[in-house]
C-alpha positions, -999 to +999 in steps of 0.1 A: +000+001+000+012+035-008+020+061+019+019+095+002+044+121+014+036+158+009+067+180+006+067+217+005+087+232-024+096+267-035+078+262-069+048+285-075+042+287-113+021+257-126+030+265-161+068+267-156+065+233-138+047+219-167+073+233-190+100+217-168+085+182-167+081+183-206+118+195-210+128+165-190+107+144-213+082+135-185+046+130-193+023+156-180-013+149-168-036+176-155-055+171-124-067+138-111-056+124-078-029+100-065-039+067-047-029+066-010-032+043+020-064+025+025-080+036-006-077+074+001-066+097-028-048+130-030-061+155-055-033+172-075-030+198-101-002+182-122+013+148-123+037+128-141+042+090-145+077+077-139+093+044-147+074+015-133+041+033-134+048+052-102+032+088-103+041+118-085+020+152-084+018+186-071-010+204-053-014+240-045-007+251-009-024+278+009+006+300+005+004+294-032+034+273-035+032+239-052+037+207-027+050+176-042+029+146-035+041+111-040+052+078-025+089+086-019+098+054-003+084+034-032+102+059-056+135+054-036+135+017-046+142+026-082+158+060-082+169+089-059+140+111-050+165+138-042+180+136-075+148+135-093+134+166-073+168+184-080+165+178-118+130+191-118+138+221-097+170+231-117+150+228-150+121+250-134+148+276-123+164+276-156+130+282-174+121+308-150+155+327-154+150+326-192+115+339-188+129+367-168+156+375-191+131+379-221+105+401-202+121+435-204+122+432-243+089+414-250+060+434-263+025+419-272+034+422-308+069+411-307+076+380-285+112+374-275+129+342-277+162+336-255+184+307-265+213+293-244+241+272-257+264+254-232+297+241-246+324+219-229+359+229-225+379+237-257 
């Protein structure tokens, strides 16, 4: 049986979170709920399915942040939850920085695109 953990995060923007998940090639499902212990279900705004059919999701907290919801103990059997959460958070932060970099130049008629190129040592 699943025991769902609810972890607060610094993530606030559902659209950026969705973009980060897609960037990491994780499927995105809107809404629904995650099955928990004894037939209970936890409603979520966004969820993704990981290897082995395990799903994690995010729900809105009272302060506006998005809390991670998932069976982290079960997740830990196949991959490091810390590494997965770190990858998602770093991708989210990168997309947020790119959005902020483009904002000063963007107008309604002329959207701005920012591209970043990373090269290894020469």
